[in-house]
Biopython code that builds the backbone (N, CA, C, O; Angstrom):
import numpy as np
from Bio.PDB.StructureBuilder import StructureBuilder

atoms = [
    (1, "MET", "N", (-15.081, -11.290, -6.293)),
    (1, "MET", "CA", (-14.666, -9.981, -6.739)),
    (1, "MET", "C", (-13.731, -10.063, -7.935)),
    (1, "MET", "O", (-13.225, -9.041, -8.397)),
    (2, "GLU", "N", (-13.500, -11.251, -8.433)),
    (2, "GLU", "CA", (-12.608, -11.411, -9.574)),
    (2, "GLU", "C", (-13.246, -10.790, -10.811)),
    (2, "GLU", "O", (-14.457, -10.884, -11.013)),
    (3, "ASN", "N", (-12.423, -10.160, -11.628)),
    (3, "ASN", "CA", (-12.834, -9.495, -12.856)),
    (3, "ASN", "C", (-13.722, -8.275, -12.625)),
    (3, "ASN", "O", (-14.351, -7.791, -13.567)),
    (4, "GLU", "N", (-13.787, -7.772, -11.404)),
    (4, "GLU", "CA", (-14.507, -6.538, -11.125)),
    (4, "GLU", "C", (-13.562, -5.366, -11.286)),
    (4, "GLU", "O", (-12.356, -5.499, -11.077)),
    (5, "LYS", "N", (-14.107, -4.217, -11.658)),
    (5, "LYS", "CA", (-13.307, -3.007, -11.797)),
    (5, "LYS", "C", (-13.386, -2.233, -10.485)),
    (5, "LYS", "O", (-14.469, -2.028, -9.937)),
    (6, "HIS", "N", (-12.215, -1.804, -9.985)),
    (6, "HIS", "CA", (-12.156, -1.029, -8.749)),
    (6, "HIS", "C", (-11.342, 0.237, -8.991)),
    (6, "HIS", "O", (-10.399, 0.244, -9.782)),
    (7, "TYR", "N", (-11.716, 1.291, -8.306)),
    (7, "TYR", "CA", (-10.982, 2.549, -8.349)),
    (7, "TYR", "C", (-10.495, 2.837, -6.932)),
    (7, "TYR", "O", (-11.098, 2.387, -5.957)),
    (8, "CYS", "N", (-9.408, 3.586, -6.824)),
    (8, "CYS", "CA", (-8.945, 3.938, -5.482)),
    (8, "CYS", "C", (-8.365, 5.342, -5.489)),
    (8, "CYS", "O", (-8.060, 5.910, -6.537)),
    (9, "MET", "N", (-8.223, 5.875, -4.304)),
    (9, "MET", "CA", (-7.574, 7.173, -4.137)),
    (9, "MET", "C", (-6.607, 7.074, -2.984)),
    (9, "MET", "O", (-6.758, 6.243, -2.088)),
    (10, "VAL", "N", (-5.609, 7.939, -3.023)),
    (10, "VAL", "CA", (-4.612, 7.998, -1.967)),
    (10, "VAL", "C", (-4.649, 9.399, -1.377)),
    (10, "VAL", "O", (-4.608, 10.393, -2.102)),
    (11, "GLN", "N", (-4.728, 9.465, -0.057)),
    (11, "GLN", "CA", (-4.717, 10.749, 0.646)),
    (11, "GLN", "C", (-3.465, 10.784, 1.518)),
    (11, "GLN", "O", (-3.376, 10.074, 2.519)),
    (12, "ASN", "N", (-2.497, 11.618, 1.127)),
    (12, "ASN", "CA", (-1.275, 11.734, 1.914)),
    (12, "ASN", "C", (-1.588, 12.254, 3.308)),
    (12, "ASN", "O", (-2.387, 13.176, 3.472)),
    (13, "LYS", "N", (-0.958, 11.660, 4.305)),
    (13, "LYS", "CA", (-1.154, 12.077, 5.700)),
    (13, "LYS", "C", (0.059, 12.809, 6.243)),
    (13, "LYS", "O", (-0.076, 13.834, 6.911)),
    (14, "SER", "N", (1.254, 12.282, 5.955)),
    (14, "SER", "CA", (2.460, 12.950, 6.444)),
    (14, "SER", "C", (3.635, 12.627, 5.536)),
    (14, "SER", "O", (3.712, 11.549, 4.946)),
    (15, "ILE", "N", (4.554, 13.592, 5.439)),
    (15, "ILE", "CA", (5.795, 13.405, 4.702)),
    (15, "ILE", "C", (6.909, 13.997, 5.543)),
    (15, "ILE", "O", (6.880, 15.179, 5.886)),
    (16, "ASP", "N", (7.886, 13.175, 5.871)),
    (16, "ASP", "CA", (9.072, 13.614, 6.600)),
    (16, "ASP", "C", (10.259, 13.331, 5.674)),
    (16, "ASP", "O", (10.735, 12.198, 5.592)),
    (17, "ASP", "N", (10.727, 14.365, 4.985)),
    (17, "ASP", "CA", (11.741, 14.202, 3.938)),
    (17, "ASP", "C", (12.847, 13.221, 4.326)),
    (17, "ASP", "O", (13.450, 13.327, 5.394)),
    (18, "LEU", "N", (13.092, 12.276, 3.440)),
    (18, "LEU", "CA", (14.144, 11.264, 3.547)),
    (18, "LEU", "C", (13.976, 10.325, 4.738)),
    (18, "LEU", "O", (14.862, 9.516, 5.012)),
    (19, "LYS", "N", (12.845, 10.421, 5.455)),
    (19, "LYS", "CA", (12.633, 9.554, 6.618)),
    (19, "LYS", "C", (11.380, 8.697, 6.490)),
    (19, "LYS", "O", (11.428, 7.490, 6.727)),
    (20, "SER", "N", (10.248, 9.316, 6.115)),
    (20, "SER", "CA", (9.011, 8.542, 6.070)),
    (20, "SER", "C", (7.907, 9.293, 5.330)),
    (20, "SER", "O", (7.979, 10.503, 5.116)),
    (21, "PHE", "N", (6.893, 8.535, 4.953)),
    (21, "PHE", "CA", (5.645, 9.127, 4.482)),
    (21, "PHE", "C", (4.522, 8.151, 4.794)),
    (21, "PHE", "O", (4.737, 6.942, 4.888)),
    (22, "SER", "N", (3.323, 8.694, 4.951)),
    (22, "SER", "CA", (2.172, 7.848, 5.253)),
    (22, "SER", "C", (0.968, 8.353, 4.474)),
    (22, "SER", "O", (0.898, 9.522, 4.093)),
    (23, "TYR", "N", (0.023, 7.447, 4.247)),
    (23, "TYR", "CA", (-1.172, 7.818, 3.495)),
    (23, "TYR", "C", (-2.296, 6.818, 3.737)),
    (23, "TYR", "O", (-2.067, 5.678, 4.140)),
    (24, "ASN", "N", (-3.514, 7.281, 3.478)),
    (24, "ASN", "CA", (-4.680, 6.411, 3.458)),
    (24, "ASN", "C", (-4.935, 6.012, 2.017)),
    (24, "ASN", "O", (-4.803, 6.829, 1.105)),
    (25, "ASP", "N", (-5.293, 4.777, 1.816)),
    (25, "ASP", "CA", (-5.597, 4.215, 0.508)),
    (25, "ASP", "C", (-7.032, 3.709, 0.607)),
    (25, "ASP", "O", (-7.315, 2.796, 1.383)),
    (26, "ALA", "N", (-7.942, 4.297, -0.175)),
    (26, "ALA", "CA", (-9.354, 3.923, -0.065)),
    (26, "ALA", "C", (-9.927, 3.585, -1.434)),
    (26, "ALA", "O", (-9.500, 4.134, -2.450)),
    (27, "PHE", "N", (-10.885, 2.689, -1.450)),
    (27, "PHE", "CA", (-11.613, 2.381, -2.672)),
    (27, "PHE", "C", (-12.669, 3.452, -2.885)),
    (27, "PHE", "O", (-13.294, 3.926, -1.936)),
    (28, "ILE", "N", (-12.861, 3.827, -4.148)),
    (28, "ILE", "CA", (-13.862, 4.834, -4.494)),
    (28, "ILE", "C", (-14.713, 4.300, -5.637)),
    (28, "ILE", "O", (-14.329, 3.368, -6.344)),
    (29, "GLY", "N", (-15.874, 4.913, -5.798)),
    (29, "GLY", "CA", (-16.726, 4.581, -6.933)),
    (29, "GLY", "C", (-16.285, 5.363, -8.164)),
    (29, "GLY", "O", (-15.365, 6.178, -8.092)),
    (30, "GLU", "N", (-16.938, 5.116, -9.285)),
    (30, "GLU", "CA", (-16.602, 5.812, -10.521)),
    (30, "GLU", "C", (-16.737, 7.323, -10.382)),
    (30, "GLU", "O", (-16.085, 8.077, -11.105)),
    (31, "ASN", "N", (-17.580, 7.765, -9.455)),
    (31, "ASN", "CA", (-17.814, 9.199, -9.243)),
    (31, "ASN", "C", (-16.783, 9.845, -8.319)),
    (31, "ASN", "O", (-16.828, 11.056, -8.099)),
    (32, "GLY", "N", (-15.851, 9.050, -7.772)),
    (32, "GLY", "CA", (-14.801, 9.586, -6.918)),
    (32, "GLY", "C", (-15.123, 9.610, -5.438)),
    (32, "GLY", "O", (-14.312, 10.085, -4.643)),
    (33, "ASN", "N", (-16.281, 9.113, -5.048)),
    (33, "ASN", "CA", (-16.654, 9.075, -3.632)),
    (33, "ASN", "C", (-16.180, 7.784, -2.980)),
    (33, "ASN", "O", (-16.293, 6.706, -3.563)),
    (34, "VAL", "N", (-15.646, 7.904, -1.763)),
    (34, "VAL", "CA", (-15.171, 6.733, -1.024)),
    (34, "VAL", "C", (-16.335, 5.789, -0.760)),
    (34, "VAL", "O", (-17.414, 6.211, -0.343)),
    (35, "THR", "N", (-16.099, 4.507, -1.011)),
    (35, "THR", "CA", (-17.120, 3.499, -0.740)),
    (35, "THR", "C", (-16.818, 2.826, 0.593)),
    (35, "THR", "O", (-15.665, 2.518, 0.893)),
    (36, "ASN", "N", (-17.839, 2.604, 1.376)),
    (36, "ASN", "CA", (-17.670, 1.918, 2.660)),
    (36, "ASN", "C", (-17.840, 0.411, 2.515)),
    (36, "ASN", "O", (-17.745, -0.324, 3.498)),
    (37, "GLN", "N", (-18.091, -0.052, 1.290)),
    (37, "GLN", "CA", (-18.284, -1.479, 1.062)),
    (37, "GLN", "C", (-16.962, -2.241, 1.054)),
    (37, "GLN", "O", (-16.932, -3.453, 1.266)),
    (38, "LEU", "N", (-15.861, -1.512, 0.807)),
    (38, "LEU", "CA", (-14.535, -2.126, 0.813)),
    (38, "LEU", "C", (-13.657, -1.371, 1.803)),
    (38, "LEU", "O", (-13.793, -0.156, 1.948)),
    (39, "PRO", "N", (-12.764, -2.074, 2.480)),
    (39, "PRO", "CA", (-11.962, -1.423, 3.522)),
    (39, "PRO", "C", (-10.876, -0.500, 2.973)),
    (39, "PRO", "O", (-10.391, -0.671, 1.855)),
    (40, "SER", "N", (-10.515, 0.477, 3.790)),
    (40, "SER", "CA", (-9.384, 1.341, 3.458)),
    (40, "SER", "C", (-8.151, 0.838, 4.203)),
    (40, "SER", "O", (-8.255, 0.080, 5.167)),
    (41, "LEU", "N", (-6.982, 1.276, 3.736)),
    (41, "LEU", "CA", (-5.722, 0.851, 4.333)),
    (41, "LEU", "C", (-4.936, 2.091, 4.720)),
    (41, "LEU", "O", (-4.994, 3.108, 4.030)),
    (42, "TYR", "N", (-4.201, 2.009, 5.820)),
    (42, "TYR", "CA", (-3.317, 3.095, 6.241)),
    (42, "TYR", "C", (-1.892, 2.582, 6.112)),
    (42, "TYR", "O", (-1.509, 1.623, 6.781)),
    (43, "TRP", "N", (-1.102, 3.226, 5.245)),
    (43, "TRP", "CA", (0.260, 2.814, 4.947)),
    (43, "TRP", "C", (1.249, 3.735, 5.643)),
    (43, "TRP", "O", (1.077, 4.954, 5.641)),
    (44, "ILE", "N", (2.286, 3.152, 6.238)),
    (44, "ILE", "CA", (3.396, 3.921, 6.826)),
    (44, "ILE", "C", (4.681, 3.360, 6.215)),
    (44, "ILE", "O", (4.986, 2.177, 6.369)),
    (45, "ASN", "N", (5.424, 4.212, 5.527)),
    (45, "ASN", "CA", (6.666, 3.822, 4.861)),
    (45, "ASN", "C", (7.809, 4.578, 5.510)),
    (45, "ASN", "O", (7.819, 5.809, 5.505)),
    (46, "THR", "N", (8.773, 3.859, 6.069)),
    (46, "THR", "CA", (9.912, 4.513, 6.717)),
    (46, "THR", "C", (11.208, 4.052, 6.059)),
    (46, "THR", "O", (11.309, 2.932, 5.559)),
    (47, "PHE", "N", (12.199, 4.948, 6.073)),
    (47, "PHE", "CA", (13.494, 4.686, 5.463)),
    (47, "PHE", "C", (14.577, 4.823, 6.525)),
    (47, "PHE", "O", (14.532, 5.726, 7.361)),
    (48, "SER", "N", (15.549, 3.919, 6.483)),
    (48, "SER", "CA", (16.680, 3.998, 7.411)),
    (48, "SER", "C", (17.929, 3.507, 6.704)),
    (48, "SER", "O", (17.860, 2.802, 5.697)),
    (49, "GLU", "N", (19.065, 3.892, 7.247)),
    (49, "GLU", "CA", (20.336, 3.444, 6.680)),
    (49, "GLU", "C", (20.958, 2.433, 7.631)),
    (49, "GLU", "O", (21.030, 2.657, 8.840)),
    (50, "GLN", "N", (21.402, 1.330, 7.071)),
    (50, "GLN", "CA", (22.069, 0.291, 7.848)),
    (50, "GLN", "C", (23.226, -0.246, 7.004)),
    (50, "GLN", "O", (23.014, -0.809, 5.930)),
    (51, "GLY", "N", (24.415, -0.070, 7.488)),
    (51, "GLY", "CA", (25.585, -0.589, 6.795)),
    (51, "GLY", "C", (25.765, -0.025, 5.395)),
    (51, "GLY", "O", (26.203, -0.732, 4.488)),
    (52, "GLY", "N", (25.432, 1.232, 5.218)),
    (52, "GLY", "CA", (25.586, 1.867, 3.916)),
    (52, "GLY", "C", (24.482, 1.535, 2.920)),
    (52, "GLY", "O", (24.580, 1.899, 1.749)),
    (53, "GLU", "N", (23.451, 0.859, 3.362)),
    (53, "GLU", "CA", (22.319, 0.525, 2.502)),
    (53, "GLU", "C", (21.065, 1.204, 3.026)),
    (53, "GLU", "O", (20.946, 1.471, 4.221)),
    (54, "THR", "N", (20.140, 1.480, 2.133)),
    (54, "THR", "CA", (18.854, 2.047, 2.529)),
    (54, "THR", "C", (17.852, 0.921, 2.726)),
    (54, "THR", "O", (17.643, 0.088, 1.843)),
    (55, "TRP", "N", (17.244, 0.914, 3.889)),
    (55, "TRP", "CA", (16.213, -0.065, 4.216)),
    (55, "TRP", "C", (14.860, 0.624, 4.191)),
    (55, "TRP", "O", (14.720, 1.760, 4.642)),
    (56, "VAL", "N", (13.872, -0.072, 3.662)),
    (56, "VAL", "CA", (12.507, 0.447, 3.605)),
    (56, "VAL", "C", (11.621, -0.480, 4.423)),
    (56, "VAL", "O", (11.621, -1.693, 4.217)),
    (57, "ASN", "N", (10.871, 0.096, 5.348)),
    (57, "ASN", "CA", (9.916, -0.668, 6.145)),
    (57, "ASN", "C", (8.516, -0.168, 5.772)),
    (57, "ASN", "O", (8.240, 1.030, 5.828)),
    (58, "ILE", "N", (7.645, -1.096, 5.395)),
    (58, "ILE", "CA", (6.285, -0.742, 5.008)),
    (58, "ILE", "C", (5.327, -1.436, 5.968)),
    (58, "ILE", "O", (5.317, -2.662, 6.075)),
    (59, "ALA", "N", (4.533, -0.646, 6.657)),
    (59, "ALA", "CA", (3.518, -1.182, 7.563)),
    (59, "ALA", "C", (2.149, -0.778, 7.031)),
    (59, "ALA", "O", (1.944, 0.365, 6.623)),
    (60, "ILE", "N", (1.225, -1.715, 7.039)),
    (60, "ILE", "CA", (-0.140, -1.455, 6.588)),
    (60, "ILE", "C", (-1.070, -1.751, 7.752)),
    (60, "ILE", "O", (-1.066, -2.852, 8.301)),
    (61, "LYS", "N", (-1.868, -0.752, 8.122)),
    (61, "LYS", "CA", (-2.800, -0.922, 9.243)),
    (61, "LYS", "C", (-4.227, -1.032, 8.719)),
    (61, "LYS", "O", (-4.617, -0.377, 7.753)),
    (62, "HIS", "N", (-4.990, -1.887, 9.396)),
    (62, "HIS", "CA", (-6.399, -2.094, 9.067)),
    (62, "HIS", "C", (-7.229, -1.813, 10.307)),
    (62, "HIS", "O", (-6.734, -1.914, 11.430)),
    (63, "LYS", "N", (-8.494, -1.460, 10.105)),
    (63, "LYS", "CA", (-9.365, -1.149, 11.243)),
    (63, "LYS", "C", (-9.664, -2.385, 12.080)),
    (63, "LYS", "O", (-9.816, -2.299, 13.299)),
    (64, "ASN", "N", (-9.748, -3.546, 11.410)),
    (64, "ASN", "CA", (-10.072, -4.772, 12.130)),
    (64, "ASN", "C", (-9.640, -5.985, 11.302)),
    (64, "ASN", "O", (-9.235, -5.850, 10.147)),
    (65, "LEU", "N", (-9.730, -7.151, 11.899)),
    (65, "LEU", "CA", (-9.301, -8.386, 11.260)),
    (65, "LEU", "C", (-10.124, -8.690, 10.013)),
    (65, "LEU", "O", (-9.586, -9.186, 9.024)),
    (66, "ALA", "N", (-11.416, -8.400, 10.050)),
    (66, "ALA", "CA", (-12.276, -8.678, 8.895)),
    (66, "ALA", "C", (-11.817, -7.883, 7.675)),
    (66, "ALA", "O", (-11.827, -8.399, 6.557)),
    (67, "ASP", "N", (-11.414, -6.625, 7.886)),
    (67, "ASP", "CA", (-10.914, -5.808, 6.775)),
    (67, "ASP", "C", (-9.631, -6.407, 6.201)),
    (67, "ASP", "O", (-9.473, -6.488, 4.983)),
    (68, "LEU", "N", (-8.724, -6.822, 7.067)),
    (68, "LEU", "CA", (-7.481, -7.447, 6.618)),
    (68, "LEU", "C", (-7.772, -8.704, 5.807)),
    (68, "LEU", "O", (-7.193, -8.910, 4.740)),
    (69, "GLU", "N", (-8.665, -9.538, 6.315)),
    (69, "GLU", "CA", (-8.995, -10.776, 5.616)),
    (69, "GLU", "C", (-9.603, -10.496, 4.240)),
    (69, "GLU", "O", (-9.315, -11.213, 3.282)),
    (70, "MET", "N", (-10.445, -9.455, 4.135)),
    (70, "MET", "CA", (-11.054, -9.116, 2.852)),
    (70, "MET", "C", (-10.002, -8.647, 1.853)),
    (70, "MET", "O", (-10.020, -9.053, 0.691)),
    (71, "ILE", "N", (-9.094, -7.798, 2.301)),
    (71, "ILE", "CA", (-8.039, -7.293, 1.418)),
    (71, "ILE", "C", (-7.132, -8.434, 0.963)),
    (71, "ILE", "O", (-6.724, -8.473, -0.198)),
    (72, "LEU", "N", (-6.818, -9.349, 1.852)),
    (72, "LEU", "CA", (-5.999, -10.502, 1.469)),
    (72, "LEU", "C", (-6.736, -11.391, 0.467)),
    (72, "LEU", "O", (-6.131, -11.903, -0.475)),
    (73, "ALA", "N", (-8.038, -11.573, 0.669)),
    (73, "ALA", "CA", (-8.840, -12.374, -0.258)),
    (73, "ALA", "C", (-8.902, -11.727, -1.640)),
    (73, "ALA", "O", (-9.077, -12.416, -2.645)),
    (74, "MET", "N", (-8.757, -10.393, -1.688)),
    (74, "MET", "CA", (-8.768, -9.667, -2.961)),
    (74, "MET", "C", (-7.413, -9.725, -3.656)),
    (74, "MET", "O", (-7.270, -9.218, -4.768)),
    (75, "GLY", "N", (-6.413, -10.336, -3.015)),
    (75, "GLY", "CA", (-5.135, -10.544, -3.668)),
    (75, "GLY", "C", (-4.049, -9.542, -3.338)),
    (75, "GLY", "O", (-3.097, -9.407, -4.107)),
    (76, "LEU", "N", (-4.156, -8.832, -2.220)),
    (76, "LEU", "CA", (-3.133, -7.841, -1.872)),
    (76, "LEU", "C", (-1.743, -8.472, -1.798)),
    (76, "LEU", "O", (-0.783, -7.912, -2.326)),
    (77, "LYS", "N", (-1.630, -9.611, -1.161)),
    (77, "LYS", "CA", (-0.309, -10.235, -0.987)),
    (77, "LYS", "C", (0.341, -10.509, -2.341)),
    (77, "LYS", "O", (1.515, -10.199, -2.543)),
    (78, "GLU", "N", (-0.413, -11.083, -3.259)),
    (78, "GLU", "CA", (0.131, -11.424, -4.569)),
    (78, "GLU", "C", (0.494, -10.173, -5.375)),
    (78, "GLU", "O", (1.549, -10.129, -6.008)),
    (79, "ARG", "N", (-0.378, -9.155, -5.355)),
    (79, "ARG", "CA", (-0.095, -7.925, -6.107)),
    (79, "ARG", "C", (1.088, -7.178, -5.499)),
    (79, "ARG", "O", (1.921, -6.642, -6.229)),
    (80, "PHE", "N", (1.169, -7.138, -4.185)),
    (80, "PHE", "CA", (2.276, -6.442, -3.518)),
    (80, "PHE", "C", (3.597, -7.150, -3.821)),
    (80, "PHE", "O", (4.601, -6.503, -4.118)),
    (81, "THR", "N", (3.588, -8.467, -3.745)),
    (81, "THR", "CA", (4.795, -9.252, -4.047)),
    (81, "THR", "C", (5.218, -9.039, -5.495)),
    (81, "THR", "O", (6.409, -8.894, -5.769)),
    (82, "ALA", "N", (4.273, -9.018, -6.420)),
    (82, "ALA", "CA", (4.600, -8.786, -7.829)),
    (82, "ALA", "C", (5.235, -7.408, -8.005)),
    (82, "ALA", "O", (6.186, -7.255, -8.771)),
    (83, "GLY", "N", (4.716, -6.415, -7.304)),
    (83, "GLY", "CA", (5.293, -5.073, -7.377)),
    (83, "GLY", "C", (6.713, -5.030, -6.853)),
    (83, "GLY", "O", (7.578, -4.383, -7.444)),
    (84, "LEU", "N", (6.959, -5.714, -5.751)),
    (84, "LEU", "CA", (8.320, -5.766, -5.207)),
    (84, "LEU", "C", (9.262, -6.484, -6.166)),
    (84, "LEU", "O", (10.406, -6.068, -6.349)),
    (85, "ASN", "N", (8.788, -7.547, -6.769)),
    (85, "ASN", "CA", (9.622, -8.276, -7.729)),
    (85, "ASN", "C", (9.957, -7.416, -8.945)),
    (85, "ASN", "O", (11.026, -7.573, -9.535)),
    (86, "ASN", "N", (9.061, -6.515, -9.324)),
    (86, "ASN", "CA", (9.320, -5.618, -10.456)),
    (86, "ASN", "C", (10.438, -4.638, -10.150)),
    (86, "ASN", "O", (11.053, -4.103, -11.073)),
    (87, "LEU", "N", (10.717, -4.387, -8.875)),
    (87, "LEU", "CA", (11.799, -3.469, -8.515)),
    (87, "LEU", "C", (13.141, -3.960, -9.027)),
    (87, "LEU", "O", (14.032, -3.159, -9.311)),
    (88, "GLU", "N", (13.290, -5.274, -9.146)),
    (88, "GLU", "CA", (14.544, -5.832, -9.636)),
    (88, "GLU", "C", (14.861, -5.345, -11.048)),
    (88, "GLU", "O", (16.026, -5.302, -11.443)),
    (89, "GLU", "N", (13.832, -4.978, -11.808)),
    (89, "GLU", "CA", (14.026, -4.501, -13.173)),
    (89, "GLU", "C", (14.511, -3.059, -13.222)),
    (89, "GLU", "O", (15.161, -2.656, -14.186)),
    (90, "VAL", "N", (14.199, -2.275, -12.184)),
    (90, "VAL", "CA", (14.520, -0.853, -12.249)),
    (90, "VAL", "C", (15.659, -0.440, -11.308)),
    (90, "VAL", "O", (16.256, 0.620, -11.493)),
    (91, "LEU", "N", (15.959, -1.254, -10.318)),
    (91, "LEU", "CA", (17.032, -0.921, -9.383)),
    (91, "LEU", "C", (18.311, -1.663, -9.769)),
    (91, "LEU", "O", (18.270, -2.837, -10.138)),
    (92, "PRO", "N", (19.432, -0.975, -9.680)),
    (92, "PRO", "CA", (20.691, -1.656, -10.032)),
    (92, "PRO", "C", (21.034, -2.739, -9.013)),
    (92, "PRO", "O", (20.759, -2.606, -7.821)),
    (93, "LYS", "N", (21.639, -3.808, -9.512)),
    (93, "LYS", "CA", (22.072, -4.896, -8.631)),
    (93, "LYS", "C", (23.490, -4.615, -8.181)),
    (93, "LYS", "O", (24.269, -4.002, -8.911)),
    (94, "ARG", "N", (23.825, -5.057, -6.987)),
    (94, "ARG", "CA", (25.184, -4.886, -6.447)),
    (94, "ARG", "C", (25.950, -6.147, -6.663)),
    (94, "ARG", "O", (27.119, -6.230, -6.287)),
]
sb = StructureBuilder()
sb.init_structure("model")
sb.init_model(0)
sb.init_chain("A")
sb.init_seg("    ")
for serial, (resi, resn, name, xyz) in enumerate(atoms, 1):
    if name == "N":
        sb.init_residue(resn, " ", resi, " ")
    sb.init_atom(name, np.array(xyz, "f"), 0.0, 1.0, " ", f" {name:<3s}", serial, name[0])
structure = sb.get_structure()
């Protein structure tokens, strides 16, 4: 799947102000229709305060192990880690 072009869409599921939000993340074709050839992901992001700091917990759910393995093979871990590392550029350091 390297060097292939992929499109995706996000469908918000819930928003609880200052506490959490969740959404489905699905691959779509150029026409905007969800493709069943690639797995979708369900993200749950929660926020909490601990010791005067804001903590973010991100959970990603998959329908089955095969879907998780496919997403990992597509580089989710590396792309997610790169995104987290980019936060250092925009968030102030203490």
